[in-house]
C-alpha positions in Angstrom: -112.3 -42.9 -32.2 -111.8 -39.1 -32.4 -108.4 -37.4 -32.5 -107.9 -33.7 -31.7 -105.8 -31.7 -34.0 -104.8 -28.1 -33.2 -105.9 -25.9 -36.1 -102.5 -24.3 -37.1 -100.1 -25.1 -39.8 -97.7 -26.7 -37.4 -100.1 -29.7 -37.2 -100.1 -30.4 -40.9 -97.2 -32.9 -41.1 -98.8 -35.0 -38.3 -102.1 -35.4 -40.1 -101.2 -35.0 -43.8 -101.3 -38.7 -44.5 -103.0 -40.0 -41.4 -106.2 -41.9 -41.8 -108.0 -40.7 -38.6 -111.3 -39.3 -37.4 -110.0 -35.8 -36.8 -111.6 -33.0 -34.8 -110.0 -29.5 -35.3 -109.8 -27.2 -32.3 -108.0 -24.2 -31.0 -105.4 -24.4 -28.3 -107.8 -23.9 -25.4 -110.7 -26.0 -26.8 -108.4 -29.0 -27.6 -107.8 -29.7 -23.9 -111.5 -29.4 -23.1 -112.5 -31.9 -25.8 -110.2 -34.5 -24.4 -110.8 -33.8 -20.7 -114.6 -34.1 -21.3 -114.2 -37.3 -23.3 -115.3 -36.0 -26.7 -112.0 -37.3 -28.0 -109.7 -40.0 -26.7 -106.4 -38.7 -28.0 -104.9 -35.5 -29.4 -102.6 -32.5 -29.0 -103.0 -29.9 -26.3 -100.7 -27.2 -24.9 -98.2 -28.6 -22.4 -99.6 -26.1 -19.9 -103.1 -27.5 -20.0 -101.8 -31.1 -20.1 -100.1 -30.4 -16.8 -103.0 -28.4 -15.2 -105.7 -30.9 -16.2 -103.6 -34.0 -15.5 -103.9 -35.4 -19.0 -101.5 -38.3 -19.6 -98.8 -37.5 -22.1 -97.9 -40.0 -24.9 -94.1 -39.4 -25.1 -93.7 -40.3 -28.8 -95.0 -37.2 -30.7 -95.2 -33.5 -29.8 -95.0 -30.1 -31.4 -91.8 -28.4 -30.3 -88.8 -26.4 -31.4 -85.1 -26.3 -30.7 -84.4 -22.6 -31.4 -86.3 -20.0 -33.4 -89.8 -21.1 -34.5 -91.3 -18.1 -36.2 -94.9 -19.0 -35.2 -94.5 -17.7 -31.7 -93.1 -14.2 -31.6 -93.4 -11.0 -29.6 -93.9 -8.3 -32.3 -93.3 -4.6 -31.9 -96.6 -2.7 -31.8 -97.3 0.9 -32.6 -99.8 1.7 -29.8 -99.5 2.8 -26.2 -101.6 0.1 -24.7 -98.8 -1.9 -23.2 -98.0 -5.6 -23.9 -100.8 -7.7 -25.4 -101.1 -11.4 -26.2 -103.6 -13.3 -28.2 -106.1 -15.1 -26.0 -105.3 -18.5 -27.5 -101.8 -18.7 -26.2 -100.9 -20.3 -22.9 -97.4 -21.6 -23.4 -95.8 -18.6 -25.1 -97.3 -16.1 -22.8 -96.2 -18.1 -19.8 -92.6 -18.4 -21.2 -92.3 -14.6 -21.7 -93.8 -13.9 -18.3 -91.3 -16.2 -16.6 -88.2 -15.3 -18.6 -88.9 -11.6 -19.3 -91.2 -10.6 -16.6 -93.9 -9.4 -19.0 -97.6 -9.2 -18.0 -100.0 -9.3 -20.9 -103.4 -8.0 -21.6 -105.4 -10.6 -23.6 -106.7 -9.6 -27.1 -108.4 -11.6 -29.9 -107.1 -9.8 -33.0 -103.3 -9.6 -33.2 -103.4 -7.3 -36.2 -105.5 -4.8 -34.4 -103.2 -5.3 -31.5 -100.3 -3.9 -33.6 -102.1 -0.6 -33.6 -103.2 -0.6 -30.0 -100.4 -2.2 -28.1 -96.7 -1.6 -27.6 -95.9 -5.3 -28.0 -98.0 -8.1 -29.4 -97.5 -11.8 -28.7 -98.9 -13.7 -31.7 -98.9 -17.4 -32.3 -99.7 -19.9 -35.1 -100.7 -19.0 -38.6 -101.2 -15.3 -37.9 -97.6 -15.0 -36.5 -96.3 -16.6 -39.7 -98.3 -14.1 -41.8 -96.7 -11.3 -39.7 -93.3 -12.7 -40.3 -94.0 -12.9 -44.0 -95.1 -9.2 -44.1 -91.9 -8.2 -42.3 -93.5 -7.0 -39.1 -90.6 -6.2 -36.7 -90.3 -8.5 -33.6 -88.7 -8.2 -30.2 -88.1 -11.8 -29.5 -88.9 -15.3 -30.9 -90.2 -17.4 -28.1 -88.4 -20.6 -29.2 -85.1 -18.7 -29.6 -85.5 -17.1 -26.2 -86.1 -20.4 -24.5 -83.1 -22.0 -26.3 -80.8 -19.2 -25.3 -82.0 -19.0 -21.7 -82.7 -22.6 -20.9 -80.8 -24.6 -23.5 -83.5 -27.3 -24.1 -86.2 -27.7 -26.7 -89.5 -25.8 -26.0 -92.6 -28.0 -26.2 -95.6 -26.1 -27.3 -98.1 -29.0 -27.6 -97.9 -32.5 -26.4 -99.8 -35.6 -27.4 -102.2 -36.9 -24.7 -104.5 -39.8 -24.4 -107.2 -40.9 -22.0 -106.2 -44.5 -22.4 -103.5 -46.6 -24.1 -104.7 -49.6 -26.1 -104.3 -51.1 -29.6 -106.7 -48.5 -31.1 -104.8 -45.5 -29.7 -101.5 -47.1 -30.6 -102.7 -47.4 -34.2 -103.7 -43.7 -34.2 -100.2 -42.7 -33.0 -98.6 -44.9 -35.6 -100.7 -43.2 -38.3 -99.4 -39.8 -37.2 -95.8 -41.1 -37.0 -96.1 -42.4 -40.6 -97.6 -39.1 -41.8 -94.6 -37.2 -40.4 -92.2 -39.7 -42.0 -93.9 -39.3 -45.4 -93.7 -35.6 -45.1 -89.9 -35.7 -44.4 -89.5 -38.0 -47.5 -91.2 -35.4 -49.8 -92.1 -32.2 -48.0 -92.6 -29.9 -51.1 -96.3 -30.8 -51.9 -97.4 -29.9 -48.3 -95.1 -26.9 -48.1 -96.7 -25.5 -51.3 -100.2 -26.3 -50.1 -99.7 -24.5 -46.7 -98.0 -21.5 -48.4 -101.0 -21.1 -50.7 -103.5 -21.5 -47.9 -101.8 -18.9 -45.7 -100.8 -16.6 -48.6 -97.1 -16.5 -47.5 -93.8 -17.2 -49.2 -93.0 -20.9 -49.8 -89.5 -20.2 -48.5 -90.9 -19.2 -45.2 -93.0 -22.3 -44.9 -90.0 -24.4 -45.8 -87.8 -22.8 -43.1 -90.7 -23.1 -40.6 -91.0 -26.8 -41.1 -87.2 -27.2 -40.9 -87.3 -25.6 -37.5 -90.4 -27.5 -36.3 -90.0 -30.8 -34.4 -92.4 -33.8 -34.0 -90.7 -37.0 -32.9 -89.9 -36.9 -29.2 -86.2 -37.6 -28.5 -84.9 -40.1 -26.0 -84.4 -37.4 -23.4 -87.7 -35.7 -24.3 -89.5 -36.6 -21.0 -86.7 -35.0 -19.0 -87.0 -31.8 -21.1 -90.8 -31.7 -20.7 -90.4 -32.1 -17.0 -87.8 -29.4 -16.8 -90.1 -27.1 -18.8 -93.0 -27.7 -16.5 -90.8 -27.0 -13.5 -89.6 -23.7 -14.9 -93.1 -22.6 -15.9 -94.4 -23.4 -12.5 -96.8 -26.1 -13.7 -98.0 -29.3 -11.9 -96.0 -32.4 -12.5 -96.7 -34.0 -15.9 -98.1 -37.5 -16.1 -96.8 -39.9 -18.8 -98.2 -43.1 -20.3 -96.0 -46.1 -20.4 -95.9 -46.8 -24.1 
């Protein structure tokens, strides 16, 4: 059985020690792989889970409760207006809803810094910008926390079915996160080397990242979908 992993550093703790058949994908491709049956379970942006009706497993997710660093609106130097990387659906929708910003899609956020007045970057490239001291206008997680007061779910775990095999896969990821929390330094150093950023930034990033869905997580996800104008989420009874 194949499990989809979104190819950013935020996924590392979920898969670090998990014995799974993993398929890596970007934000947009991840949902397509599951919707088309290429994989049975995996992480997708909460926006696409709602729009495609993919059932959510309310045990694991990728979310924040405050500033997250890997989703920021950076100050650009150009006159091309606000831009957002094409891979983002959640962060762009949050800023549109909460700040009224309309974005032009771009592929290269670094080039966007030269061409655009504001650049929404996410994932590993956003962390690299933070490490280089690129000035930012707002942190998406922080903005949501201040305006809404609940965690912001970026990616949710979805599954086409729920059976013993899928349950074992979920438990593998839960155990991987638990192992990371017991001894985070080896993974922190590995990610810092791979991205070429300060270890202290990666440590802070993972301190702010969240994975285990809390007891009231379903309610917070439903509230997020409502605010963002998304279809009603479906949840598996697990």
